[in-house]
Structure formats: C-alpha cells, structure tokens
VMD Tcl script that draws the C-alpha trace (Angstrom):
set ca {
  {172.36 -33.76 -134.48}
  {169.83 -30.97 -134.28}
  {167.04 -33.51 -134.01}
  {168.80 -35.32 -131.18}
  {169.53 -32.04 -129.40}
  {165.89 -30.94 -129.53}
  {164.45 -34.38 -128.79}
  {165.27 -34.32 -125.09}
  {167.04 -37.69 -125.34}
  {170.47 -36.08 -125.62}
  {171.94 -32.99 -124.00}
  {172.40 -30.26 -126.63}
  {176.08 -29.77 -125.78}
  {176.85 -33.42 -126.47}
  {175.02 -33.18 -129.80}
  {177.02 -30.05 -130.69}
  {180.24 -31.83 -129.70}
  {179.37 -34.77 -131.93}
  {178.62 -32.44 -134.82}
  {181.92 -30.58 -134.38}
  {183.87 -33.85 -134.13}
  {182.15 -35.20 -137.24}
  {182.93 -32.03 -139.17}
  {186.56 -32.13 -138.03}
  {186.88 -35.73 -139.21}
  {185.33 -34.70 -142.52}
  {187.83 -31.85 -142.90}
  {190.69 -34.20 -142.04}
  {189.45 -36.60 -144.71}
  {189.18 -33.81 -147.31}
  {192.68 -32.55 -146.52}
  {194.08 -36.08 -146.80}
  {192.34 -36.45 -150.15}
  {193.84 -33.21 -151.41}
  {197.38 -33.69 -150.07}
  {197.83 -37.47 -150.20}
  {195.43 -38.38 -152.99}
  {193.48 -40.92 -150.94}
  {189.88 -40.62 -149.79}
  {188.71 -42.36 -146.62}
  {185.04 -42.72 -145.88}
  {185.58 -45.13 -142.98}
  {187.95 -44.97 -140.04}
  {189.02 -48.23 -138.35}
  {186.27 -50.06 -140.27}
  {183.64 -47.73 -138.85}
  {181.81 -45.83 -141.52}
  {178.37 -44.41 -142.34}
  {176.62 -47.80 -142.53}
  {177.96 -48.89 -139.14}
  {176.90 -45.55 -137.68}
  {173.36 -46.05 -139.00}
  {173.21 -49.57 -137.53}
  {174.45 -48.24 -134.19}
  {171.75 -45.54 -134.21}
  {169.08 -48.16 -135.01}
  {170.27 -50.27 -132.07}
  {170.33 -47.17 -129.86}
  {166.78 -46.24 -130.82}
  {165.56 -49.75 -130.07}
  {167.35 -49.68 -126.71}
  {165.81 -46.25 -126.05}
  {162.34 -47.79 -126.25}
  {163.28 -50.32 -123.60}
  {165.42 -48.23 -121.25}
  {165.90 -44.46 -121.86}
  {168.14 -44.01 -118.81}
  {171.18 -46.01 -117.78}
  {172.73 -46.46 -114.36}
  {176.43 -45.66 -114.53}
  {178.83 -45.02 -111.65}
  {176.02 -44.61 -109.13}
  {174.10 -42.05 -111.20}
  {171.39 -42.18 -113.86}
  {172.12 -40.70 -117.28}
  {170.25 -40.44 -120.56}
  {171.14 -43.35 -122.83}
  {172.10 -41.10 -125.74}
  {174.22 -38.89 -123.46}
  {176.34 -41.90 -122.56}
  {176.47 -43.14 -126.15}
  {177.24 -39.65 -127.42}
  {180.06 -39.19 -124.92}
  {181.57 -42.52 -125.98}
  {181.18 -41.58 -129.64}
  {182.73 -38.18 -129.03}
  {185.73 -39.73 -127.30}
  {186.14 -42.26 -130.12}
  {185.99 -39.59 -132.81}
  {188.51 -37.44 -130.92}
  {190.94 -40.38 -130.75}
  {190.44 -41.06 -134.48}
  {191.01 -37.41 -135.32}
  {194.25 -37.19 -133.35}
  {195.53 -40.54 -134.65}
  {194.82 -39.99 -138.34}
  {195.94 -36.35 -138.29}
  {199.24 -37.43 -136.72}
  {199.57 -40.32 -139.15}
  {198.96 -38.11 -142.17}
  {201.25 -35.38 -140.85}
  {204.05 -37.92 -140.34}
  {203.47 -39.33 -143.82}
  {203.66 -35.85 -145.37}
  {206.79 -35.08 -143.36}
  {208.50 -38.26 -144.59}
  {207.45 -37.61 -148.20}
  {208.78 -34.04 -148.16}
  {212.09 -33.70 -149.95}
  {214.27 -31.23 -148.09}
  {216.90 -29.49 -150.25}
  {220.29 -29.28 -148.60}
}
mol new
graphics top color blue
foreach p $ca { graphics top sphere $p radius 0.5 }
foreach p [lrange $ca 0 end-1] q [lrange $ca 1 end] { graphics top cylinder $p $q radius 0.2 }
display resetview
C-alpha cells in the first residue's frame, strides 16, 4: 500500500484505508481462529490469489487508461478501484464479524 500511495496512481488516504481494512480483516480472521478454531484465508471466494490477479489486471488497465470518467468527473483508476475494494472489505468485515459473534453467542452455555 505504501508503494501505491507514493506512486501517484492512488490517493494516499485511499491506500491507508485499504491497509487498515486489510489489517482489520486479518485481525477478524485471527480472532475467529482463536475462538472458533477455524482459519479463513479467503472471504466469499476472494483470497490472496484473486487479489493478485485483480492487481495485474489493474496494472494492465493503468497502461491503457490511467483515468476513468465516472459521474461526470475524471478520477484516477486506482482511486476508483481502491474505493470499491475498501467498500467490499468493509462489508466483509461487518458481515463476518456479525456472523462469528452470533455463532459465539449461540454456542455460549448460559447457566440458569
């Protein structure tokens, strides 16, 4: 993310947001491993390999068209892609955190 932030192809705040979202997903995965005993490397069939393929496609598209026209304005290609990725990771984080929290709640035996 540091390389993207300093490259000029992505706004630094979007790169920082992606880094924070990635770290939060990692923490969520580590907590699920510790509490539930299951390790997830991929979320909704989107894992490290798919991310690498998406970055390869983005780099190839960057050679052809570094700016995209969206809603009447021009934006950097990686800013748009980063914003979409950030939104997707935020949705994954909320969904899987809620799912794991509900699972832990149901598994908890309450003494009466």
